C-alpha positions in Angstrom: 0.0 0.0 0.0 1.1 3.5 -0.6 1.5 5.7 2.5 -1.4 7.9 3.2 0.5 10.9 4.4 2.3 11.8 1.2 3.1 15.5 0.7 1.8 17.5 -2.2 4.1 17.8 -5.2 4.7 21.5 -4.9 4.7 21.6 -1.1 8.5 21.5 -0.9 8.3 19.2 2.1 10.5 16.4 0.7 13.7 17.5 -1.0 13.8 14.6 -3.4 10.2 15.1 -4.5 10.8 18.8 -4.8 13.1 17.8 -7.7 10.7 15.3 -9.1 8.0 18.0 -9.0 10.2 20.2 -11.1 10.7 17.4 -13.5 7.0 16.5 -13.7 5.4 19.9 -13.5 8.0 21.7 -15.6 7.7 24.8 -13.4 10.5 27.1 -12.3 11.5 27.1 -8.6 9.1 29.4 -6.7 11.5 30.1 -3.8 9.6 27.9 -1.3 11.3 25.6 1.2 12.3 23.2 -1.5 16.0 23.2 -2.4 17.1 25.7 -5.1 16.5 24.2 -8.5 16.5 27.1 -10.9 20.2 27.3 -11.6 22.7 24.6 -12.5 25.4 24.1 -9.9 28.8 22.7 -10.1 27.4 19.5 -8.6 28.9 17.0 -6.2 31.5 14.6 -7.5 31.2 10.9 -6.8 34.0 9.7 -4.5 36.1 8.2 -7.4 34.8 10.1 -10.3 35.0 13.6 -11.7 32.7 16.4 -10.6 30.0 17.3 -13.0 31.3 20.7 -13.8 30.0 20.7 -17.3 26.5 20.5 -15.8 27.0 24.0 -14.3 25.1 25.5 -17.2 22.3 23.0 -17.1 18.7 23.9 -17.8 16.5 25.7 -15.2 14.7 22.5 -14.3 15.4 18.8 -13.8 15.3 16.3 -16.6 12.4 17.1 -18.8 12.0 18.0 -22.5 15.4 19.0 -23.6 16.7 19.5 -20.0 20.2 18.3 -19.2 20.5 19.6 -15.7 20.0 16.2 -14.0 22.9 14.7 -15.9 26.2 16.3 -15.9 28.1 16.0 -19.1 30.6 14.0 -17.1 28.3 12.3 -14.8 30.5 10.1 -12.6 30.3 6.4 -13.1 33.1 5.8 -10.7 32.3 7.5 -7.5 31.3 5.9 -4.2 29.2 8.9 -3.3 26.0 10.1 -4.9 27.1 12.7 -7.4 24.9 15.5 -8.5 25.6 17.9 -11.3 23.3 20.6 -12.8 21.7 21.6 -9.5 23.1 23.0 -6.3 21.6 20.2 -4.2 23.1 16.8 -3.8 22.9 14.1 -1.1 25.4 11.5 -0.2 24.8 7.9 -1.2 26.2 5.6 -3.7 24.4 4.3 -6.7 24.0 5.0 -10.3 20.7 6.7 -9.7 21.9 8.0 -6.3 19.8 9.4 -3.6 20.6 12.8 -5.0 17.8 15.3 -4.9 19.1 17.0 -7.9 20.1 14.4 -10.4 18.6 11.3 -12.0 22.0 9.8 -12.1 24.7 10.0 -9.4 28.0 8.2 -9.0 28.0 4.5 -9.4 30.1 2.3 -7.3 33.4 1.3 -8.9 36.5 2.9 -10.2 37.1 5.3 -13.1 34.7 7.8 -14.5 33.3 7.8 -18.0 30.2 8.7 -20.0 27.5 11.2 -19.2 23.8 11.2 -19.2 22.1 12.5 -22.3 19.4 15.2 -22.0 16.1 13.6 -21.0 13.1 14.2 -23.3 9.5 14.0 -22.4 8.4 14.1 -26.0 6.3 11.1 -27.0 7.1 8.4 -27.8 9.4 8.1 -24.8 11.6 5.1 -24.2 14.4 4.1 -21.8 16.3 0.8 -22.0 19.2 1.8 -19.7 21.8 0.4 -22.1 23.9 3.6 -21.9 24.3 2.9 -18.2 22.1 5.8 -17.2 18.5 6.2 -16.1 17.9 9.3 -18.1 15.0 11.4 -16.8 14.3 9.4 -13.6 14.4 10.8 -10.1 14.4 8.6 -7.0 11.7 9.5 -4.5 10.2 8.3 -1.2 7.8 10.0 1.2 10.5 10.4 3.8 12.5 12.9 1.7 15.5 10.6 1.8 15.1 8.3 -1.2 17.4 5.3 -1.4 19.7 5.1 -4.4 18.6 3.4 -7.7 21.2 1.8 -9.9 21.7 0.7 -13.5 23.3 -2.7 -13.3 24.5 -5.3 -15.8 22.0 -8.2 -16.2 23.0 -10.9 -18.6 23.8 -9.2 -22.0 22.0 -6.0 -21.1 21.4 -3.5 -18.3 18.4 -3.0 -15.9 17.2 -0.4 -13.4 16.5 -1.2 -9.7 16.9 0.0 -6.2 20.5 -0.5 -5.0 19.4 -2.8 -2.2 16.2 -4.6 -1.2 13.7 -2.3 0.4 11.2 -2.5 3.2 9.2 0.6 2.4 8.1 2.1 -0.9 10.9 3.5 -3.1 10.0 5.1 -6.5 11.8 6.4 -9.5 9.7 9.1 -11.1 9.9 10.4 -14.7 7.9 11.8 -17.5 5.7 14.9 -17.6 2.4 16.0 -16.2 1.5 17.1 -19.7 1.0 13.5 -20.6 -2.7 12.6 -20.7 -3.8 9.7 -23.0 -0.9 7.4 -23.0 0.1 3.7 -23.1 2.9 2.5 -21.0 4.8 -0.8 -21.1 7.7 -1.9 -18.9 9.4 -5.2 -18.2 9.4 -6.2 -14.6 11.1 -9.0 -12.7 10.5 -9.8 -9.1 13.9 -10.8 -7.7 12.6 -12.7 -4.7 9.4 -14.3 -3.6 8.6 -11.5 -1.1 8.9 -8.6 -3.6 6.0 -6.2 -4.2 6.6 -4.0 -7.3 4.8 -1.0 -8.6 4.2 0.5 -12.1 2.5 3.9 -12.1 0.9 6.0 -14.8 -0.6 9.6 -14.7 1.5 10.4 -11.6 1.0 14.2 -11.1 1.2 14.2 -7.3 1.5 11.6 -4.6 -2.2 11.3 -3.9 -3.4 10.9 -7.5 -2.3 8.3 -10.0 -3.0 4.9 -11.6 -0.9 2.0 -10.2 -0.3 -1.6 -11.1 0.6 -3.7 -8.0 2.5 -6.8 -8.8 3.7 -9.6 -6.5 3.5 -13.4 -6.4 -0.2 -14.0 -6.0 -1.1 -10.4 -6.9 -1.6 -8.5 -10.1 -4.1 -5.7 -10.0 -4.8 -2.1 -11.2 -5.8 0.5 -8.7 -6.7 4.2 -9.0 -5.8 6.7 -6.3 -7.5 10.1 -6.3 -7.1 12.7 -3.5 -5.7 10.0 -1.3 -8.5 7.5 -1.7 -7.5 4.2 -3.4 -9.9 2.0 -5.3 -9.4 -1.4 -7.1 -10.1 -1.0 -10.8 -9.0 -4.4 -12.1 -8.5 -7.2 -9.6 -8.8 -10.4 -11.7 -9.9 -13.8 -10.4 -8.2 -16.1 -10.9 -5.1 -14.1 -10.6 -2.4 -14.3 -13.2 0.6 -16.5 -12.2 3.5 -14.3 -11.2 6.8 -16.0 -10.4 9.9 -14.4 -9.0 12.9 -14.6 -11.3 10.7 -14.3 -14.5 10.4 -11.2 -16.7 6.9 -10.0 -17.4 5.7 -7.2 -19.7 3.4 -4.9 -17.7 1.1 -2.7 -19.7 -1.4 0.0 -18.8 -3.3 2.3 -21.1 -5.3 5.4 -20.1 -7.5 7.2 -22.6 -9.9 9.7 -21.1 -11.3 7.9 -18.1 -11.0 4.5 -19.7 -8.1 2.3 -18.5 -6.9 -1.1 -19.6 -4.4 -3.5 -18.1 -2.3 -6.1 -19.9 0.3 -8.8 -18.9 2.7 -10.0 -21.6 0.4 -8.3 -24.2 -2.7 -10.1 -23.1 -5.7 -8.2 -21.7 -6.3 -8.6 -17.9 -10.0 -8.1 -17.1 -12.0 -5.6 -19.1 -11.5 -1.9 -19.8 -12.6 0.1 -16.7 -13.4 3.7 -15.8 -11.1 5.7 -13.5 -11.8 8.8 -11.4 -11.9 11.8 -13.7 -9.3 13.5 -11.3 -6.7 11.0 -12.6 -6.4 12.8 -15.8 -2.8 13.4 -16.5 0.7 12.9 -15.2 4.1 11.3 -15.5 5.2 7.7 -14.8 7.0 5.9 -12.0 8.4 2.4 -11.2 8.8 1.3 -7.7 9.3 -1.4 -5.1 7.3 -1.6 -1.9 9.2 -4.5 -0.4 12.0 -6.8 -1.6 13.8 -6.3 -4.8 12.6 -5.9 -8.4 14.3 -4.9 -11.7 12.9 -2.8 -14.5 13.7 -2.6 -18.2 12.5 -1.4 -21.6 10.2 1.4 -20.4 8.0 2.7 -23.2 5.3 5.4 -23.3 3.4 6.2 -26.4 0.2 8.1 -27.2 -2.8 5.9 -26.5 -4.2 4.4 -29.6 
């Protein structure tokens, strides 16, 4: 379950979500209690990598259409600390995604430093396969204001995105734009252990309003959350078989107030109606407990 006491996006209560709000709402910093986001900073270097100095002239907001502030041109792949470049705010913590409030990619554990994040785009179609070693346009977030690091890691012949360690409370990686309305999202999800509870979120414009797919062994359902009240939209019986260690393609499409859910391309339940307040927003992937990996995120205009 999502916590009931989430702050509003623009409330500036949580440092990390203040950054995600900038990414999603594409609004300049209003001088509230949230950390300064309007100007690029020199950024913090990862412990073994180079500082993101080339991000000093980053755009005025976090990764969004054409914005490069969240990724320094020399984003550290070698630091042991969470690097941030392009904003004046950074938080310590290892990990490719870092716990940085100001960057979607921090310093990854290891040695050496190479490569940089490319500007994130919120134009549709949007896709991210993490093969460049970066989670372009995604911001770690939790309701405590101290999000744990997310990492891009090698997985077989490719790369995947996941929290750096197993979690015991909800951790999200938020991306996209609140300008998105009628869209179809697909993402590959793998539960890495039998106790994992994963999340795929669409139309995420603030922490009390969104569509969410909840996925675990013995659970695969679609829920709608509006003004903090959560309702089951698709809760199939019998439930699809979900097994840890297996990749699944999760799909959710929202057009107007009509929402459909799929699993591996097959419809789950029938199209349903959601609350009209769940009208637009970005995307997120998350883990409520345990460990899950994500890959091949795609968002297109709803057919």
